[in-house]
Structures are given as C-alpha cells and as structure tokens.
C-alpha positions as CSV (number, residue, x, y, z in Angstrom):
1,X,-3.7,-28.1,9.0
2,X,-2.3,-24.5,8.1
3,X,0.0,-24.3,5.3
4,X,3.2,-23.0,5.2
5,X,4.5,-19.8,2.8
6,X,7.0,-21.2,0.7
7,X,9.5,-18.3,1.5
8,X,9.9,-19.8,5.4
9,X,12.5,-22.3,6.3
10,X,10.7,-25.9,6.9
11,X,12.5,-28.9,8.4
12,X,14.6,-29.9,11.2
13,X,18.5,-29.8,10.2
14,X,21.3,-27.5,10.9
15,X,20.3,-25.9,7.3
16,X,16.6,-26.0,7.6
17,X,16.0,-25.7,11.1
18,X,12.4,-25.0,12.5
19,X,12.3,-21.1,13.1
20,X,11.9,-19.8,16.9
21,X,7.9,-19.1,17.4
22,X,9.2,-15.4,18.0
23,X,11.0,-15.3,14.5
24,X,8.3,-17.0,12.4
25,X,5.9,-14.0,13.8
26,X,8.8,-11.5,13.2
27,X,9.0,-12.6,9.5
28,X,5.0,-11.5,8.9
29,X,4.2,-9.3,11.9
30,X,5.1,-5.4,12.6
31,X,8.3,-4.9,14.0
32,X,8.8,-5.6,17.0
33,X,5.4,-7.1,17.8
34,X,6.8,-10.7,17.9
35,X,5.4,-11.3,21.7
36,X,4.5,-14.7,22.2
37,X,1.6,-13.9,23.8
38,X,0.7,-12.9,20.0
39,X,1.3,-16.2,18.7
40,X,-0.6,-17.9,21.2
41,X,-3.6,-15.7,21.1
42,X,-3.9,-16.4,17.5
43,X,-3.5,-19.8,17.8
44,X,-6.2,-20.1,19.6
45,X,-8.4,-17.8,17.2
46,X,-7.3,-19.9,14.1
47,X,-8.5,-23.2,16.1
48,X,-11.8,-20.7,17.0
49,X,-12.1,-20.3,13.3
50,X,-11.6,-23.9,12.5
51,X,-13.6,-25.5,14.9
52,X,-11.0,-27.2,16.4
53,X,-9.1,-27.4,19.5
54,X,-5.1,-28.4,19.1
55,X,-1.8,-27.4,20.3
56,X,0.3,-26.2,17.4
57,X,3.6,-28.1,17.0
58,X,6.7,-26.2,16.7
59,X,7.3,-26.6,13.0
60,X,4.0,-25.1,12.1
61,X,4.0,-22.4,10.0
62,X,1.2,-19.4,9.8
63,X,-0.4,-17.8,6.8
64,X,-0.2,-13.6,7.0
65,X,-4.2,-13.9,7.3
66,X,-4.2,-16.1,10.5
67,X,-1.7,-13.4,12.3
68,X,-4.3,-10.4,14.0
69,X,-3.3,-7.0,13.3
70,X,-1.4,-5.4,15.9
71,X,-1.6,-1.6,16.4
72,X,2.0,0.2,15.5
73,X,0.5,3.0,18.4
74,X,0.5,0.3,21.2
75,X,1.2,1.8,24.6
76,X,4.6,0.6,26.4
77,X,4.3,2.3,29.7
78,X,3.2,0.0,32.1
79,X,3.9,1.0,35.2
80,X,6.4,-1.1,37.7
81,X,5.5,-2.0,40.5
82,X,9.0,-3.0,41.3
83,X,12.7,-3.1,39.8
84,X,14.7,-6.1,39.4
85,X,18.4,-5.2,40.4
86,X,20.5,-6.5,38.0
87,X,24.2,-4.7,37.3
88,X,25.3,-4.9,34.0
89,X,29.4,-5.1,33.8
90,X,31.2,-4.4,30.9
91,X,33.2,-7.5,29.9
92,X,36.7,-7.4,28.5
93,X,39.3,-10.1,26.5
94,X,39.9,-11.6,30.1
95,X,36.1,-12.8,30.6
96,X,35.6,-16.3,31.3
97,X,32.9,-18.2,32.6
98,X,33.4,-19.9,36.0
99,X,31.6,-23.4,36.4
100,X,29.8,-21.9,39.4
101,X,28.4,-19.0,37.8
102,X,25.3,-18.3,35.0
103,X,25.9,-15.5,33.0
104,X,23.4,-13.1,31.0
105,X,24.6,-10.8,28.3
106,X,22.8,-7.7,27.3
107,X,22.7,-6.3,23.6
108,X,21.0,-3.1,22.7
109,X,19.2,-2.9,19.6
110,X,20.9,0.3,18.4
111,X,24.5,-1.5,17.5
112,X,26.8,0.4,15.4
113,X,27.4,-0.1,12.0
114,X,31.0,-1.3,12.4
115,X,29.7,-3.8,15.0
116,X,26.5,-4.9,13.0
117,X,29.5,-5.9,10.1
118,X,31.3,-7.4,12.5
119,X,28.9,-9.5,13.6
120,X,27.2,-10.8,10.4
121,X,30.7,-11.8,9.1
122,X,30.8,-14.8,11.4
123,X,27.7,-16.0,10.7
124,X,26.9,-18.9,8.7
125,X,25.6,-18.5,5.4
126,X,22.1,-20.1,6.7
127,X,21.9,-17.7,9.6
128,X,22.8,-15.1,7.2
129,X,20.2,-15.8,4.5
130,X,17.4,-16.1,7.4
131,X,18.1,-12.9,8.5
132,X,17.9,-11.3,5.1
133,X,14.3,-12.6,5.0
134,X,13.4,-10.5,7.7
135,X,11.1,-7.8,6.3
136,X,11.5,-5.3,9.0
137,X,15.1,-3.8,9.8
138,X,14.7,-4.2,13.7
139,X,14.2,-8.0,13.1
140,X,17.2,-8.0,10.9
141,X,19.3,-6.6,13.7
142,X,17.7,-8.8,16.3
143,X,18.4,-12.0,14.1
144,X,22.1,-10.7,13.7
145,X,23.1,-9.5,16.9
146,X,21.5,-12.8,18.9
147,X,23.5,-15.2,16.6
148,X,26.4,-13.5,16.1
149,X,27.5,-12.4,20.0
150,X,26.1,-15.7,21.0
151,X,28.8,-17.6,17.9
152,X,31.4,-14.9,19.5
153,X,30.9,-15.6,23.1
154,X,30.4,-19.5,22.5
155,X,33.5,-19.2,20.9
156,X,35.6,-17.9,23.3
157,X,34.6,-20.1,26.0
158,X,35.6,-23.2,23.8
159,X,39.0,-21.9,22.4
160,X,37.3,-22.1,19.0
161,X,36.5,-19.7,16.3
162,X,33.3,-18.6,16.0
163,X,32.7,-19.5,12.4
164,X,33.5,-23.0,13.1
165,X,30.6,-23.7,15.6
166,X,27.9,-25.9,14.5
167,X,24.0,-26.3,16.1
168,X,21.6,-28.9,16.3
169,X,17.6,-28.1,17.2
170,X,15.7,-30.6,18.8
171,X,12.2,-31.2,18.0
172,X,11.0,-27.9,19.2
173,X,13.4,-25.9,17.8
174,X,15.7,-25.4,21.1
175,X,19.8,-24.9,19.8
176,X,22.6,-26.6,21.2
177,X,25.9,-26.9,20.2
178,X,26.5,-29.6,17.7
179,X,28.1,-33.0,19.2
180,X,32.1,-32.9,19.0
181,X,31.8,-29.3,21.2
182,X,31.8,-29.2,24.7
183,X,28.3,-30.6,25.5
184,X,27.9,-29.1,28.8
185,X,28.1,-25.4,27.5
186,X,24.7,-24.2,27.5
187,X,23.4,-21.3,26.4
188,X,19.7,-19.3,25.3
189,X,19.0,-16.6,23.3
190,X,15.9,-14.4,23.7
191,X,15.1,-10.9,22.1
192,X,12.0,-8.5,22.1
193,X,11.7,-4.7,21.4
194,X,15.4,-3.1,22.2
195,X,17.1,-5.8,23.8
196,X,18.8,-9.3,23.0
197,X,19.5,-11.5,25.9
198,X,22.2,-14.1,25.5
199,X,22.4,-17.1,29.0
200,X,25.6,-18.9,29.5
201,X,26.5,-21.6,31.9
202,X,28.5,-24.7,32.1
203,X,26.7,-27.9,33.3
204,X,23.3,-26.0,33.8
205,X,20.4,-26.2,31.2
206,X,18.9,-22.8,31.3
207,X,16.3,-20.8,29.4
208,X,16.0,-16.7,29.1
209,X,12.8,-14.7,28.1
210,X,12.5,-10.6,27.4
211,X,9.4,-9.3,26.2
212,X,8.5,-5.5,25.7
213,X,5.3,-5.0,27.8
214,X,2.4,-3.5,26.1
215,X,-0.7,-2.6,27.6
216,X,-2.7,-4.0,25.0
217,X,-1.6,-7.6,25.3
218,X,-1.9,-7.8,29.0
219,X,-5.3,-8.4,29.3
220,X,-7.4,-10.3,31.8
221,X,-8.5,-12.3,28.8
222,X,-5.5,-13.6,28.0
223,X,-4.1,-14.4,31.1
224,X,-7.2,-16.0,32.1
225,X,-6.6,-18.7,28.6
226,X,-2.9,-19.3,29.7
227,X,-2.1,-18.4,33.4
228,X,-3.1,-20.9,35.8
229,X,-6.5,-20.4,38.4
230,X,-4.2,-19.4,41.1
231,X,-2.0,-17.1,38.9
232,X,-5.1,-15.2,37.6
233,X,-6.3,-14.8,41.0
234,X,-3.0,-13.2,42.3
235,X,-3.0,-10.9,39.2
236,X,-6.7,-9.8,39.6
237,X,-5.8,-8.8,43.4
238,X,-3.5,-6.2,42.6
239,X,-4.3,-2.8,42.0
240,X,-5.0,-1.8,37.9
241,X,-1.8,0.2,37.8
242,X,0.2,-3.1,39.1
243,X,-1.6,-5.4,36.8
244,X,0.8,-4.6,33.3
245,X,3.9,-5.1,35.0
246,X,2.8,-8.3,37.1
247,X,1.6,-9.8,33.8
248,X,5.2,-9.8,32.1
249,X,6.8,-10.6,35.3
250,X,4.3,-13.8,35.2
251,X,4.7,-14.2,31.3
252,X,8.6,-14.3,31.3
253,X,9.3,-16.3,34.4
254,X,6.6,-18.9,32.8
255,X,8.5,-18.4,29.4
256,X,12.2,-18.8,30.5
257,X,11.0,-22.2,32.1
258,X,9.7,-23.5,29.1
259,X,12.5,-22.5,27.2
260,X,14.7,-24.2,29.9
261,X,12.9,-27.3,29.4
262,X,13.3,-27.4,25.6
263,X,9.7,-28.9,25.0
264,X,8.1,-25.8,23.3
265,X,4.2,-25.8,23.6
266,X,3.7,-29.1,24.8
267,X,3.4,-28.1,28.3
268,X,0.2,-26.1,28.6
269,X,0.8,-23.0,30.8
270,X,-2.0,-23.7,33.2
271,X,-0.3,-26.3,34.7
272,X,2.4,-24.8,36.8
273,X,3.0,-21.8,38.8
274,X,5.2,-19.0,39.5
275,X,5.5,-16.1,42.1
276,X,5.2,-12.9,40.8
277,X,3.4,-10.7,43.2
278,X,5.4,-7.5,44.4
279,X,8.1,-8.6,46.8
280,X,7.5,-12.6,45.9
281,X,10.8,-14.4,45.0
282,X,10.6,-15.6,41.9
283,X,10.3,-19.1,41.3
284,X,8.2,-22.2,40.7
285,X,5.4,-22.4,43.4
286,X,4.1,-25.7,42.1
287,X,4.5,-27.9,38.9
288,X,1.2,-30.1,38.8
289,X,2.6,-32.3,35.9
290,X,5.7,-33.1,37.8
291,X,5.7,-32.0,41.7
292,X,9.7,-32.6,41.5
293,X,10.2,-29.9,38.8
294,X,9.6,-27.2,41.6
295,X,12.5,-27.7,43.7
296,X,14.8,-28.3,40.6
297,X,14.6,-25.2,38.7
298,X,15.8,-21.6,40.5
299,X,14.2,-18.6,38.7
300,X,15.3,-15.1,38.8
301,X,14.0,-11.7,37.4
302,X,16.3,-9.2,34.6
303,X,16.2,-5.6,35.2
304,X,17.2,-5.3,31.7
305,X,15.6,-1.6,30.9
306,X,12.6,0.6,30.8
307,X,9.5,-0.8,29.2
308,X,10.8,-4.3,29.3
309,X,10.8,-7.4,31.6
310,X,13.3,-10.4,31.6
311,X,13.3,-13.8,33.4
312,X,16.0,-16.6,33.6
313,X,15.3,-20.1,34.7
314,X,18.3,-22.0,35.5
315,X,18.8,-26.3,36.5
316,X,19.7,-26.3,40.1
317,X,20.5,-24.1,43.0
318,X,24.0,-23.8,43.8
319,X,25.3,-20.7,41.5
320,X,25.8,-16.9,41.2
321,X,24.2,-14.8,38.6
322,X,26.2,-12.5,36.8
323,X,25.5,-9.7,33.9
324,X,27.1,-8.6,31.3
325,X,26.8,-5.5,28.6
326,X,27.3,-6.4,25.1
327,X,29.9,-5.5,23.2
328,X,32.7,-6.2,25.4
329,X,35.8,-3.7,25.7
330,X,38.2,-4.9,23.3
331,X,37.4,-8.1,20.8
332,X,37.2,-11.8,22.6
333,X,39.9,-14.4,21.9
334,X,38.5,-17.5,20.2
C-alpha cells in the first residue's frame, strides 16, 4: 500500500474530499505536467516495482519519489491533422442555459488580478485552502478559476449566491450539487495547460476533458497499455506526423466518457473504443463492458486552442452544443 503525505487531503466528505487525480499530481509534479497519462503510467511503474497488479482507487495518494520526473522542456507542437470547429461566444448578464442545450465555458489561465480576486472571494474556505497548497502558481490559478467560475455559473443558473452552494462527491471524486439544489443541473470541470473548461447541462450527465498535447507523452508504449487493440491499430496506421494529435484526440474522448460515467479508473480503458481517425465523427464505437452504452452517449470534439485537445461526452443525443468564453461581459446575477 502506498502511504499518503500528511499534507494531502484525505476522506470523502465535503471538507475533505478526495482530490481529482490531475489535482493530486499537480500538488507535487512540475507545473502543467498533470496530464492523466502521467498518473496511469506512474501507477503502472509503481505496480511493477512492487511486483503486484492493481487498479488505484481514487482516494490513494502518491509519494513524491513515486512520481516519474517530467521534463520542463517537453515538446508541445503536435501537428494537427484536423481542428475541431468551435465557435466561442461572449456571455453577458442575460446568459441562460436552455434545457435542450449543453454549454461549455472556456477560461484562459491568464486572468487579470482583479478577476482572480473576484473568483477567490466566492470560494469556500476549503477550496481556498486547497488552492494555497499547490506549489506552483499555475496550479493555484487553475484551481481558483475552475472552482470560482463554476460556482458563479451554477449559482446564476440556480438563482442563488455562489458562496451558498454546497457540493458532494461520489466515491471516485466526481462532484455534484448537494441535495437541496436542483439535482438535474449537471456540471463537470477539466483543466490542463493554458485552459480550464466547465461543462453545464440540465438533466444530462456529462464529462469534459482537456489535455495539453506533448509529444513525449504520446508514445506507442502508453497507447499499447491504455488504448484498445483497435485504437492502437488505428493510431499505428496513421502517418507519424499525425500520431501525436490523434493520440490526444483519442485520449480526451475516452477520458470525457470516463468522467461522465463518474466511476474513475474502475473501467479499464481497453474495454471501449472511440472514433478519432481523421475525418471520423467523435463517437463511442464499441463498449464491450455494456453494449448499450455506445448508444447512450454522444461525443464531441472541442477546438480549445493551439497545443491542446479537448472533448465532451454527454448522455443522450437530443441536445445542441454552445460554447462560451470566460469572463462574461458584465457580472452574472445570482
């Protein structure tokens, strides 16, 4: 068993929830290096080192020495064989979330000091303390922007004060509004590199994922361990110049689906296939763990910005996607 550093949060209640896996790596890994690929690769190395095979439950923590070093000079110029066409709108105080739409908000890491201060003010004491525990400024910003902006957006949809919102977390760390709020208001958050994404919907379970693309992470070895055989064959058949972008297209679509399900790493990544080849519509191709799942979810690729890949997974198909840039023009009333 791997022990937990005393400085980490333990437990499962609101004030001591398990940190998201990317957040836990960000506490101890170089800034911006919290790609989920790193976690799974490192867990595999740890398991081999201890000569045992296991799936890490979400509440387990890692020692610093168990984190493989990541070069700060990692290449971030994966050639892109396709760009998702995404129109990002500027919101206003009249912003609304219709029941037949799914919204994704995009916030850049470089927010103004006044914006960061405003976002910090709406955080709970626990969220502020968690942000302060990050060693790197970029990771503190991601935490403040992600939690602060999501509070403001959710509060606006509920007609409540951002500070009044309370959250619960399932056993795998997926957040939801606490009982007493509108239970059908769903949200999900992801952050990597320069971007933070917040997905919102009424009555539809969803998951969103963004990853900063790194050529040193998009390796055949990692793909062979965590992608399905069909996905690996698709990746291998592409020209070498397209493989890095294809790797992260595949990765983010799989991760968005797992985040939507909300059961962490309990579903092996090789048990389902996603479409990610050039020109292919993002979708679940096969779900061997439950064949009906392939028809239950709809996937979408998101064009976030250069050097990043992103995807969205939403329950059902009768919805329209609309994307927004943070911050909105003017304040959102609660």
